[in-house]
TORKOL-4160 file (C-alpha; in steps of 0.2 Angstrom, whole numbers, padded with zeros to 4 digits, m for minus):
432
<pt num="1" X="0450" Y="m0504" Z="0087"/>
<pt num="2" X="0439" Y="m0487" Z="0089"/>
<pt num="3" X="0424" Y="m0486" Z="0079"/>
<pt num="4" X="0425" Y="m0468" Z="0076"/>
<pt num="5" X="0421" Y="m0461" Z="0059"/>
<pt num="6" X="0440" Y="m0458" Z="0048"/>
<pt num="7" X="0442" Y="m0441" Z="0043"/>
<pt num="8" X="0455" Y="m0436" Z="0033"/>
<pt num="9" X="0465" Y="m0418" Z="0035"/>
<pt num="10" X="0476" Y="m0409" Z="0025"/>
<pt num="11" X="0485" Y="m0395" Z="0029"/>
<pt num="12" X="0489" Y="m0382" Z="0016"/>
<pt num="13" X="0498" Y="m0367" Z="0018"/>
<pt num="14" X="0514" Y="m0357" Z="0011"/>
<pt num="15" X="0530" Y="m0365" Z="0014"/>
<pt num="16" X="0537" Y="m0356" Z="0031"/>
<pt num="17" X="0518" Y="m0356" Z="0038"/>
<pt num="18" X="0521" Y="m0368" Z="0051"/>
<pt num="19" X="0510" Y="m0384" Z="0045"/>
<pt num="20" X="0520" Y="m0396" Z="0052"/>
<pt num="21" X="0523" Y="m0385" Z="0069"/>
<pt num="22" X="0505" Y="m0383" Z="0070"/>
<pt num="23" X="0500" Y="m0403" Z="0066"/>
<pt num="24" X="0515" Y="m0408" Z="0076"/>
<pt num="25" X="0507" Y="m0400" Z="0092"/>
<pt num="26" X="0490" Y="m0406" Z="0089"/>
<pt num="27" X="0497" Y="m0423" Z="0088"/>
<pt num="28" X="0507" Y="m0420" Z="0104"/>
<pt num="29" X="0491" Y="m0412" Z="0113"/>
<pt num="30" X="0481" Y="m0428" Z="0108"/>
<pt num="31" X="0492" Y="m0443" Z="0115"/>
<pt num="32" X="0498" Y="m0447" Z="0095"/>
<pt num="33" X="0517" Y="m0443" Z="0101"/>
<pt num="34" X="0525" Y="m0446" Z="0118"/>
<pt num="35" X="0539" Y="m0434" Z="0128"/>
<pt num="36" X="0551" Y="m0443" Z="0122"/>
<pt num="37" X="0551" Y="m0443" Z="0107"/>
<pt num="38" X="0549" Y="m0424" Z="0106"/>
<pt num="39" X="0564" Y="m0422" Z="0118"/>
<pt num="40" X="0573" Y="m0433" Z="0106"/>
<pt num="41" X="0570" Y="m0422" Z="0091"/>
<pt num="42" X="0573" Y="m0405" Z="0100"/>
<pt num="43" X="0589" Y="m0413" Z="0105"/>
<pt num="44" X="0593" Y="m0418" Z="0088"/>
<pt num="45" X="0588" Y="m0400" Z="0081"/>
<pt num="46" X="0599" Y="m0391" Z="0093"/>
<pt num="47" X="0612" Y="m0402" Z="0085"/>
<pt num="48" X="0606" Y="m0395" Z="0068"/>
<pt num="49" X="0600" Y="m0378" Z="0074"/>
<pt num="50" X="0584" Y="m0377" Z="0073"/>
<pt num="51" X="0576" Y="m0377" Z="0090"/>
<pt num="52" X="0560" Y="m0369" Z="0083"/>
<pt num="53" X="0555" Y="m0385" Z="0075"/>
<pt num="54" X="0552" Y="m0398" Z="0089"/>
<pt num="55" X="0534" Y="m0401" Z="0083"/>
<pt num="56" X="0537" Y="m0400" Z="0066"/>
<pt num="57" X="0551" Y="m0416" Z="0066"/>
<pt num="58" X="0539" Y="m0427" Z="0073"/>
<pt num="59" X="0530" Y="m0425" Z="0056"/>
<pt num="60" X="0545" Y="m0422" Z="0046"/>
<pt num="61" X="0556" Y="m0438" Z="0054"/>
<pt num="62" X="0562" Y="m0440" Z="0035"/>
<pt num="63" X="0580" Y="m0439" Z="0036"/>
<pt num="64" X="0583" Y="m0430" Z="0021"/>
<pt num="65" X="0570" Y="m0417" Z="0025"/>
<pt num="66" X="0577" Y="m0414" Z="0042"/>
<pt num="67" X="0591" Y="m0405" Z="0036"/>
<pt num="68" X="0583" Y="m0396" Z="0022"/>
<pt num="69" X="0568" Y="m0392" Z="0035"/>
<pt num="70" X="0553" Y="m0393" Z="0020"/>
<pt num="71" X="0540" Y="m0408" Z="0022"/>
<pt num="72" X="0543" Y="m0415" Z="0004"/>
<pt num="73" X="0534" Y="m0432" Z="0005"/>
<pt num="74" X="0516" Y="m0435" Z="0009"/>
<pt num="75" X="0516" Y="m0440" Z="0028"/>
<pt num="76" X="0503" Y="m0448" Z="0036"/>
<pt num="77" X="0498" Y="m0445" Z="0054"/>
<pt num="78" X="0485" Y="m0449" Z="0068"/>
<pt num="79" X="0474" Y="m0440" Z="0082"/>
<pt num="80" X="0457" Y="m0442" Z="0089"/>
<pt num="81" X="0446" Y="m0427" Z="0096"/>
<pt num="82" X="0430" Y="m0431" Z="0104"/>
<pt num="83" X="0420" Y="m0436" Z="0085"/>
<pt num="84" X="0433" Y="m0442" Z="0076"/>
<pt num="85" X="0449" Y="m0451" Z="0072"/>
<pt num="86" X="0459" Y="m0441" Z="0062"/>
<pt num="87" X="0472" Y="m0444" Z="0050"/>
<pt num="88" X="0483" Y="m0431" Z="0045"/>
<pt num="89" X="0489" Y="m0427" Z="0029"/>
<pt num="90" X="0503" Y="m0416" Z="0028"/>
<pt num="91" X="0507" Y="m0408" Z="0011"/>
<pt num="92" X="0522" Y="m0399" Z="0006"/>
<pt num="93" X="0521" Y="m0381" Z="0002"/>
<pt num="94" X="0535" Y="m0378" Z="m0009"/>
<pt num="95" X="0530" Y="m0375" Z="m0026"/>
<pt num="96" X="0541" Y="m0388" Z="m0034"/>
<pt num="97" X="0530" Y="m0401" Z="m0024"/>
<pt num="98" X="0514" Y="m0395" Z="m0029"/>
<pt num="99" X="0511" Y="m0412" Z="m0038"/>
<pt num="100" X="0515" Y="m0421" Z="m0022"/>
<pt num="101" X="0502" Y="m0407" Z="m0016"/>
<pt num="102" X="0488" Y="m0410" Z="m0027"/>
<pt num="103" X="0490" Y="m0428" Z="m0024"/>
<pt num="104" X="0487" Y="m0429" Z="m0004"/>
<pt num="105" X="0474" Y="m0416" Z="m0008"/>
<pt num="106" X="0464" Y="m0426" Z="m0020"/>
<pt num="107" X="0462" Y="m0436" Z="m0004"/>
<pt num="108" X="0458" Y="m0425" Z="0008"/>
<pt num="109" X="0439" Y="m0423" Z="0016"/>
<pt num="110" X="0445" Y="m0408" Z="0026"/>
<pt num="111" X="0457" Y="m0394" Z="0024"/>
<pt num="112" X="0466" Y="m0386" Z="0035"/>
<pt num="113" X="0474" Y="m0368" Z="0029"/>
<pt num="114" X="0486" Y="m0364" Z="0039"/>
<pt num="115" X="0490" Y="m0344" Z="0035"/>
<pt num="116" X="0506" Y="m0334" Z="0043"/>
<pt num="117" X="0501" Y="m0316" Z="0053"/>
<pt num="118" X="0517" Y="m0312" Z="0052"/>
<pt num="119" X="0523" Y="m0296" Z="0045"/>
<pt num="120" X="0529" Y="m0298" Z="0029"/>
<pt num="121" X="0524" Y="m0318" Z="0030"/>
<pt num="122" X="0506" Y="m0316" Z="0027"/>
<pt num="123" X="0510" Y="m0306" Z="0012"/>
<pt num="124" X="0522" Y="m0317" Z="0006"/>
<pt num="125" X="0512" Y="m0329" Z="0007"/>
<pt num="126" X="0494" Y="m0323" Z="m0002"/>
<pt num="127" X="0504" Y="m0314" Z="m0015"/>
<pt num="128" X="0506" Y="m0320" Z="m0034"/>
<pt num="129" X="0518" Y="m0331" Z="m0032"/>
<pt num="130" X="0514" Y="m0337" Z="m0016"/>
<pt num="131" X="0503" Y="m0355" Z="m0011"/>
<pt num="132" X="0492" Y="m0349" Z="0002"/>
<pt num="133" X="0479" Y="m0345" Z="m0014"/>
<pt num="134" X="0488" Y="m0361" Z="m0024"/>
<pt num="135" X="0483" Y="m0373" Z="m0011"/>
<pt num="136" X="0464" Y="m0362" Z="m0007"/>
<pt num="137" X="0460" Y="m0367" Z="m0026"/>
<pt num="138" X="0466" Y="m0385" Z="m0028"/>
<pt num="139" X="0457" Y="m0389" Z="m0012"/>
<pt num="140" X="0441" Y="m0384" Z="m0019"/>
<pt num="141" X="0440" Y="m0388" Z="m0037"/>
<pt num="142" X="0448" Y="m0408" Z="m0028"/>
<pt num="143" X="0432" Y="m0406" Z="m0019"/>
<pt num="144" X="0436" Y="m0401" Z="m0002"/>
<pt num="145" X="0423" Y="m0392" Z="0002"/>
<pt num="146" X="0425" Y="m0391" Z="0022"/>
<pt num="147" X="0440" Y="m0382" Z="0028"/>
<pt num="148" X="0446" Y="m0372" Z="0042"/>
<pt num="149" X="0458" Y="m0359" Z="0044"/>
<pt num="150" X="0475" Y="m0357" Z="0055"/>
<pt num="151" X="0480" Y="m0341" Z="0056"/>
<pt num="152" X="0497" Y="m0344" Z="0062"/>
<pt num="153" X="0512" Y="m0335" Z="0071"/>
<pt num="154" X="0501" Y="m0325" Z="0083"/>
<pt num="155" X="0513" Y="m0327" Z="0096"/>
<pt num="156" X="0525" Y="m0319" Z="0083"/>
<pt num="157" X="0535" Y="m0300" Z="0088"/>
<pt num="158" X="0527" Y="m0293" Z="0076"/>
<pt num="159" X="0509" Y="m0297" Z="0078"/>
<pt num="160" X="0510" Y="m0301" Z="0098"/>
<pt num="161" X="0491" Y="m0308" Z="0098"/>
<pt num="162" X="0485" Y="m0292" Z="0090"/>
<pt num="163" X="0467" Y="m0292" Z="0088"/>
<pt num="164" X="0468" Y="m0282" Z="0074"/>
<pt num="165" X="0480" Y="m0289" Z="0064"/>
<pt num="166" X="0472" Y="m0305" Z="0065"/>
<pt num="167" X="0456" Y="m0296" Z="0059"/>
<pt num="168" X="0462" Y="m0288" Z="0045"/>
<pt num="169" X="0473" Y="m0306" Z="0041"/>
<pt num="170" X="0455" Y="m0314" Z="0043"/>
<pt num="171" X="0446" Y="m0302" Z="0028"/>
<pt num="172" X="0458" Y="m0304" Z="0016"/>
<pt num="173" X="0458" Y="m0325" Z="0016"/>
<pt num="174" X="0442" Y="m0322" Z="0018"/>
<pt num="175" X="0440" Y="m0312" Z="0002"/>
<pt num="176" X="0452" Y="m0323" Z="m0006"/>
<pt num="177" X="0443" Y="m0339" Z="m0002"/>
<pt num="178" X="0425" Y="m0333" Z="m0010"/>
<pt num="179" X="0432" Y="m0329" Z="m0025"/>
<pt num="180" X="0441" Y="m0346" Z="m0026"/>
<pt num="181" X="0421" Y="m0354" Z="m0022"/>
<pt num="182" X="0423" Y="m0356" Z="m0003"/>
<pt num="183" X="0406" Y="m0348" Z="0008"/>
<pt num="184" X="0415" Y="m0340" Z="0020"/>
<pt num="185" X="0402" Y="m0341" Z="0036"/>
<pt num="186" X="0404" Y="m0357" Z="0035"/>
<pt num="187" X="0423" Y="m0357" Z="0037"/>
<pt num="188" X="0429" Y="m0356" Z="0055"/>
<pt num="189" X="0445" Y="m0345" Z="0059"/>
<pt num="190" X="0456" Y="m0352" Z="0074"/>
<pt num="191" X="0471" Y="m0337" Z="0081"/>
<pt num="192" X="0482" Y="m0348" Z="0085"/>
<pt num="193" X="0503" Y="m0353" Z="0088"/>
<pt num="194" X="0508" Y="m0370" Z="0082"/>
<pt num="195" X="0523" Y="m0365" Z="0092"/>
<pt num="196" X="0516" Y="m0358" Z="0109"/>
<pt num="197" X="0503" Y="m0370" Z="0108"/>
<pt num="198" X="0488" Y="m0357" Z="0111"/>
<pt num="199" X="0472" Y="m0360" Z="0104"/>
<pt num="200" X="0477" Y="m0378" Z="0099"/>
<pt num="201" X="0467" Y="m0388" Z="0111"/>
<pt num="202" X="0465" Y="m0375" Z="0127"/>
<pt num="203" X="0459" Y="m0358" Z="0125"/>
<pt num="204" X="0474" Y="m0347" Z="0125"/>
<pt num="205" X="0473" Y="m0333" Z="0140"/>
<pt num="206" X="0485" Y="m0320" Z="0127"/>
<pt num="207" X="0468" Y="m0320" Z="0116"/>
<pt num="208" X="0454" Y="m0315" Z="0127"/>
<pt num="209" X="0447" Y="m0305" Z="0113"/>
<pt num="210" X="0446" Y="m0324" Z="0104"/>
<pt num="211" X="0426" Y="m0331" Z="0107"/>
<pt num="212" X="0427" Y="m0345" Z="0094"/>
<pt num="213" X="0432" Y="m0362" Z="0094"/>
<pt num="214" X="0451" Y="m0369" Z="0098"/>
<pt num="215" X="0459" Y="m0379" Z="0081"/>
<pt num="216" X="0455" Y="m0396" Z="0089"/>
<pt num="217" X="0435" Y="m0388" Z="0094"/>
<pt num="218" X="0434" Y="m0384" Z="0074"/>
<pt num="219" X="0438" Y="m0401" Z="0071"/>
<pt num="220" X="0425" Y="m0408" Z="0081"/>
<pt num="221" X="0413" Y="m0399" Z="0072"/>
<pt num="222" X="0415" Y="m0403" Z="0053"/>
<pt num="223" X="0404" Y="m0414" Z="0046"/>
<pt num="224" X="0403" Y="m0434" Z="0045"/>
<pt num="225" X="0411" Y="m0435" Z="0027"/>
<pt num="226" X="0400" Y="m0447" Z="0017"/>
<pt num="227" X="0406" Y="m0461" Z="0011"/>
<pt num="228" X="0398" Y="m0472" Z="m0008"/>
<pt num="229" X="0400" Y="m0489" Z="0001"/>
<pt num="230" X="0388" Y="m0496" Z="m0011"/>
<pt num="231" X="0398" Y="m0494" Z="m0028"/>
<pt num="232" X="0409" Y="m0504" Z="m0039"/>
<pt num="233" X="0428" Y="m0502" Z="m0027"/>
<pt num="234" X="0440" Y="m0489" Z="m0034"/>
<pt num="235" X="0457" Y="m0489" Z="m0026"/>
<pt num="236" X="0468" Y="m0475" Z="m0032"/>
<pt num="237" X="0485" Y="m0482" Z="m0032"/>
<pt num="238" X="0499" Y="m0471" Z="m0020"/>
<pt num="239" X="0512" Y="m0481" Z="m0019"/>
<pt num="240" X="0521" Y="m0499" Z="m0021"/>
<pt num="241" X="0531" Y="m0509" Z="m0009"/>
<pt num="242" X="0541" Y="m0526" Z="m0011"/>
<pt num="243" X="0538" Y="m0533" Z="0008"/>
<pt num="244" X="0548" Y="m0548" Z="0011"/>
<pt num="245" X="0536" Y="m0565" Z="0015"/>
<pt num="246" X="0521" Y="m0555" Z="0010"/>
<pt num="247" X="0526" Y="m0549" Z="m0009"/>
<pt num="248" X="0517" Y="m0536" Z="m0018"/>
<pt num="249" X="0509" Y="m0524" Z="m0008"/>
<pt num="250" X="0499" Y="m0506" Z="m0017"/>
<pt num="251" X="0494" Y="m0495" Z="m0006"/>
<pt num="252" X="0480" Y="m0482" Z="m0006"/>
<pt num="253" X="0465" Y="m0474" Z="m0002"/>
<pt num="254" X="0447" Y="m0484" Z="m0004"/>
<pt num="255" X="0437" Y="m0472" Z="m0013"/>
<pt num="256" X="0421" Y="m0482" Z="m0016"/>
<pt num="257" X="0418" Y="m0499" Z="m0014"/>
<pt num="258" X="0423" Y="m0512" Z="m0001"/>
<pt num="259" X="0439" Y="m0522" Z="m0004"/>
<pt num="260" X="0442" Y="m0539" Z="0004"/>
<pt num="261" X="0453" Y="m0554" Z="0004"/>
<pt num="262" X="0448" Y="m0567" Z="m0012"/>
<pt num="263" X="0445" Y="m0553" Z="m0023"/>
<pt num="264" X="0451" Y="m0554" Z="m0039"/>
<pt num="265" X="0456" Y="m0536" Z="m0041"/>
<pt num="266" X="0459" Y="m0528" Z="m0059"/>
<pt num="267" X="0474" Y="m0513" Z="m0060"/>
<pt num="268" X="0469" Y="m0500" Z="m0075"/>
<pt num="269" X="0474" Y="m0492" Z="m0086"/>
<pt num="270" X="0486" Y="m0509" Z="m0088"/>
<pt num="271" X="0473" Y="m0521" Z="m0086"/>
<pt num="272" X="0482" Y="m0534" Z="m0075"/>
<pt num="273" X="0472" Y="m0544" Z="m0064"/>
<pt num="274" X="0478" Y="m0551" Z="m0047"/>
<pt num="275" X="0469" Y="m0560" Z="m0031"/>
<pt num="276" X="0469" Y="m0550" Z="m0015"/>
<pt num="277" X="0479" Y="m0561" Z="m0002"/>
<pt num="278" X="0478" Y="m0550" Z="0013"/>
<pt num="279" X="0470" Y="m0530" Z="0018"/>
<pt num="280" X="0481" Y="m0522" Z="0030"/>
<pt num="281" X="0474" Y="m0503" Z="0039"/>
<pt num="282" X="0487" Y="m0497" Z="0050"/>
<pt num="283" X="0497" Y="m0514" Z="0054"/>
<pt num="284" X="0483" Y="m0522" Z="0056"/>
<pt num="285" X="0475" Y="m0535" Z="0046"/>
<pt num="286" X="0457" Y="m0534" Z="0041"/>
<pt num="287" X="0442" Y="m0546" Z="0031"/>
<pt num="288" X="0436" Y="m0531" Z="0023"/>
<pt num="289" X="0440" Y="m0511" Z="0020"/>
<pt num="290" X="0427" Y="m0498" Z="0015"/>
<pt num="291" X="0428" Y="m0480" Z="0010"/>
<pt num="292" X="0440" Y="m0468" Z="0017"/>
<pt num="293" X="0454" Y="m0479" Z="0023"/>
<pt num="294" X="0472" Y="m0479" Z="0017"/>
<pt num="295" X="0476" Y="m0496" Z="0014"/>
<pt num="296" X="0489" Y="m0508" Z="0009"/>
<pt num="297" X="0484" Y="m0526" Z="0001"/>
<pt num="298" X="0495" Y="m0539" Z="m0004"/>
<pt num="299" X="0491" Y="m0547" Z="m0022"/>
<pt num="300" X="0496" Y="m0564" Z="m0029"/>
<pt num="301" X="0511" Y="m0566" Z="m0044"/>
<pt num="302" X="0511" Y="m0548" Z="m0048"/>
<pt num="303" X="0530" Y="m0540" Z="m0046"/>
<pt num="304" X="0533" Y="m0523" Z="m0041"/>
<pt num="305" X="0536" Y="m0515" Z="m0058"/>
<pt num="306" X="0518" Y="m0520" Z="m0065"/>
<pt num="307" X="0510" Y="m0507" Z="m0052"/>
<pt num="308" X="0513" Y="m0490" Z="m0050"/>
<pt num="309" X="0507" Y="m0475" Z="m0044"/>
<pt num="310" X="0491" Y="m0467" Z="m0053"/>
<pt num="311" X="0486" Y="m0485" Z="m0055"/>
<pt num="312" X="0468" Y="m0489" Z="m0049"/>
<pt num="313" X="0463" Y="m0507" Z="m0042"/>
<pt num="314" X="0447" Y="m0512" Z="m0042"/>
<pt num="315" X="0435" Y="m0528" Z="m0043"/>
<pt num="316" X="0437" Y="m0538" Z="m0058"/>
<pt num="317" X="0420" Y="m0547" Z="m0054"/>
<pt num="318" X="0411" Y="m0529" Z="m0054"/>
<pt num="319" X="0411" Y="m0515" Z="m0064"/>
<pt num="320" X="0432" Y="m0514" Z="m0065"/>
<pt num="321" X="0439" Y="m0500" Z="m0070"/>
<pt num="322" X="0447" Y="m0497" Z="m0086"/>
<pt num="323" X="0460" Y="m0485" Z="m0097"/>
<pt num="324" X="0450" Y="m0473" Z="m0106"/>
<pt num="325" X="0456" Y="m0466" Z="m0127"/>
<pt num="326" X="0449" Y="m0448" Z="m0122"/>
<pt num="327" X="0438" Y="m0438" Z="m0111"/>
<pt num="328" X="0429" Y="m0422" Z="m0112"/>
<pt num="329" X="0428" Y="m0412" Z="m0097"/>
<pt num="330" X="0423" Y="m0396" Z="m0090"/>
<pt num="331" X="0437" Y="m0382" Z="m0085"/>
<pt num="332" X="0441" Y="m0367" Z="m0077"/>
<pt num="333" X="0457" Y="m0357" Z="m0083"/>
<pt num="334" X="0464" Y="m0350" Z="m0067"/>
<pt num="335" X="0481" Y="m0344" Z="m0070"/>
<pt num="336" X="0488" Y="m0346" Z="m0090"/>
<pt num="337" X="0497" Y="m0332" Z="m0096"/>
<pt num="338" X="0493" Y="m0334" Z="m0112"/>
<pt num="339" X="0480" Y="m0342" Z="m0125"/>
<pt num="340" X="0475" Y="m0360" Z="m0126"/>
<pt num="341" X="0474" Y="m0368" Z="m0144"/>
<pt num="342" X="0469" Y="m0386" Z="m0147"/>
<pt num="343" X="0485" Y="m0394" Z="m0146"/>
<pt num="344" X="0490" Y="m0388" Z="m0129"/>
<pt num="345" X="0498" Y="m0402" Z="m0121"/>
<pt num="346" X="0499" Y="m0398" Z="m0100"/>
<pt num="347" X="0500" Y="m0411" Z="m0085"/>
<pt num="348" X="0485" Y="m0418" Z="m0081"/>
<pt num="349" X="0484" Y="m0421" Z="m0062"/>
<pt num="350" X="0470" Y="m0434" Z="m0057"/>
<pt num="351" X="0469" Y="m0445" Z="m0041"/>
<pt num="352" X="0486" Y="m0452" Z="m0039"/>
<pt num="353" X="0488" Y="m0450" Z="m0057"/>
<pt num="354" X="0499" Y="m0439" Z="m0065"/>
<pt num="355" X="0498" Y="m0440" Z="m0086"/>
<pt num="356" X="0503" Y="m0425" Z="m0100"/>
<pt num="357" X="0486" Y="m0425" Z="m0108"/>
<pt num="358" X="0481" Y="m0416" Z="m0129"/>
<pt num="359" X="0468" Y="m0405" Z="m0128"/>
<pt num="360" X="0462" Y="m0412" Z="m0145"/>
<pt num="361" X="0444" Y="m0400" Z="m0145"/>
<pt num="362" X="0439" Y="m0385" Z="m0137"/>
<pt num="363" X="0420" Y="m0387" Z="m0140"/>
<pt num="364" X="0411" Y="m0373" Z="m0130"/>
<pt num="365" X="0416" Y="m0359" Z="m0120"/>
<pt num="366" X="0404" Y="m0356" Z="m0104"/>
<pt num="367" X="0397" Y="m0342" Z="m0092"/>
<pt num="368" X="0407" Y="m0349" Z="m0074"/>
<pt num="369" X="0392" Y="m0344" Z="m0064"/>
<pt num="370" X="0379" Y="m0350" Z="m0074"/>
<pt num="371" X="0387" Y="m0362" Z="m0083"/>
<pt num="372" X="0376" Y="m0358" Z="m0099"/>
<pt num="373" X="0385" Y="m0359" Z="m0118"/>
<pt num="374" X="0393" Y="m0341" Z="m0123"/>
<pt num="375" X="0401" Y="m0348" Z="m0139"/>
<pt num="376" X="0403" Y="m0365" Z="m0148"/>
<pt num="377" X="0422" Y="m0370" Z="m0153"/>
<pt num="378" X="0430" Y="m0354" Z="m0148"/>
<pt num="379" X="0448" Y="m0354" Z="m0156"/>
<pt num="380" X="0455" Y="m0352" Z="m0139"/>
<pt num="381" X="0454" Y="m0349" Z="m0121"/>
<pt num="382" X="0462" Y="m0337" Z="m0108"/>
<pt num="383" X="0463" Y="m0334" Z="m0090"/>
<pt num="384" X="0444" Y="m0335" Z="m0082"/>
<pt num="385" X="0437" Y="m0343" Z="m0094"/>
<pt num="386" X="0427" Y="m0359" Z="m0092"/>
<pt num="387" X="0425" Y="m0375" Z="m0106"/>
<pt num="388" X="0419" Y="m0392" Z="m0112"/>
<pt num="389" X="0436" Y="m0398" Z="m0119"/>
<pt num="390" X="0441" Y="m0414" Z="m0126"/>
<pt num="391" X="0458" Y="m0423" Z="m0123"/>
<pt num="392" X="0467" Y="m0435" Z="m0122"/>
<pt num="393" X="0481" Y="m0444" Z="m0114"/>
<pt num="394" X="0497" Y="m0445" Z="m0121"/>
<pt num="395" X="0500" Y="m0463" Z="m0113"/>
<pt num="396" X="0489" Y="m0472" Z="m0105"/>
<pt num="397" X="0476" Y="m0468" Z="m0089"/>
<pt num="398" X="0462" Y="m0469" Z="m0079"/>
<pt num="399" X="0449" Y="m0459" Z="m0077"/>
<pt num="400" X="0430" Y="m0459" Z="m0073"/>
<pt num="401" X="0416" Y="m0444" Z="m0074"/>
<pt num="402" X="0415" Y="m0437" Z="m0057"/>
<pt num="403" X="0394" Y="m0438" Z="m0056"/>
<pt num="404" X="0400" Y="m0459" Z="m0055"/>
<pt num="405" X="0415" Y="m0458" Z="m0046"/>
<pt num="406" X="0419" Y="m0440" Z="m0040"/>
<pt num="407" X="0437" Y="m0443" Z="m0034"/>
<pt num="408" X="0443" Y="m0449" Z="m0051"/>
<pt num="409" X="0432" Y="m0434" Z="m0060"/>
<pt num="410" X="0443" Y="m0421" Z="m0053"/>
<pt num="411" X="0459" Y="m0416" Z="m0060"/>
<pt num="412" X="0471" Y="m0400" Z="m0061"/>
<pt num="413" X="0480" Y="m0392" Z="m0078"/>
<pt num="414" X="0498" Y="m0392" Z="m0073"/>
<pt num="415" X="0510" Y="m0380" Z="m0083"/>
<pt num="416" X="0528" Y="m0373" Z="m0079"/>
<pt num="417" X="0525" Y="m0378" Z="m0063"/>
<pt num="418" X="0509" Y="m0371" Z="m0058"/>
<pt num="419" X="0490" Y="m0374" Z="m0059"/>
<pt num="420" X="0484" Y="m0367" Z="m0075"/>
<pt num="421" X="0467" Y="m0374" Z="m0075"/>
<pt num="422" X="0455" Y="m0386" Z="m0064"/>
<pt num="423" X="0441" Y="m0397" Z="m0069"/>
<pt num="424" X="0430" Y="m0412" Z="m0068"/>
<pt num="425" X="0428" Y="m0426" Z="m0080"/>
<pt num="426" X="0410" Y="m0427" Z="m0090"/>
<pt num="427" X="0411" Y="m0441" Z="m0099"/>
<pt num="428" X="0427" Y="m0454" Z="m0104"/>
<pt num="429" X="0431" Y="m0465" Z="m0121"/>
<pt num="430" X="0433" Y="m0482" Z="m0112"/>
<pt num="431" X="0446" Y="m0492" Z="m0121"/>
<pt num="432" X="0439" Y="m0509" Z="m0128"/>
């Protein structure tokens, strides 16, 4: 077992920016995937007529995706740098899949934003309808404070490793990231070719003008994430499996606390309790699993249908998680075409849950920069407004105050297939 700190890395960026290819290359170069597998994918790729996707194939090895050439579910992959063991959460870039993006992003420590530098490709990704903006915003709101920007496709014939094009793309992305809330001075930009492998693990001879780190070096330079192990256990459930001979196995990332066999787990919002039989991480059975790790844990006498994505597992004997009847939140409206009134009922995405919630009151409008109240009980909210609101879930939901359990207290508000607002939970009213 390597004792390197574990870090979750999510890949963000527009659909054809080259996220999967870049990640595939990283994993391939750091020993995650052997030559044979790559050769096999290349052969299959040739048969389908998509040679340029051999590295992406490494990540997109789900059959349905191969034919469409798009990443759909969140795939988990591992690779190691000198200091860390990374788990890549490859996140889909298509508009229709933004829900999956949110689930993946909410579990990440570091985001890598892959930007397409090619003529036309960059402009499309950063345009109003492109996903580069939306993904960056999601990452920031969901608390992913560390970001690396990979300026990809430097090998494209419209770019030809040109320094000026790289600088232009970099300054435009930096300006946008600053608007979102990131500090551009703290973000590492790396010009790469995910396809050719330039600046991924070795410095590229084709870009002698770049004096910064390679992608691997940039990943090695991040600050280790802090993990609250002394807090009560919280595991937002991502998936639930039925495994022969083992039984029902929920899977999710331990956000706070520690899970061990023998513990009585309580699932919210349902209130079901069950004994934990065993815990498994990457096919290894462990005696205890702490924060930051994706774990599968077998539970006794619980049917598969009783636990679902969006539930939260906790320790029944230590401050267990509960359903909330309502919660107060601070939100920022970013992308709503009209006015938001009391009674508005969009979908709230919080940790792995996606539940429609009703705005039962709009209490205060705030100044975004200072947080001071500028208006009590405003009639409506529009783009750019920050506000304190009360939300009521339309079906059972478990969220926690951001101050106590950050990963369970950040959320995004979706409507019309896009993120209209983002927010944090201030306080909750729990079911008795």
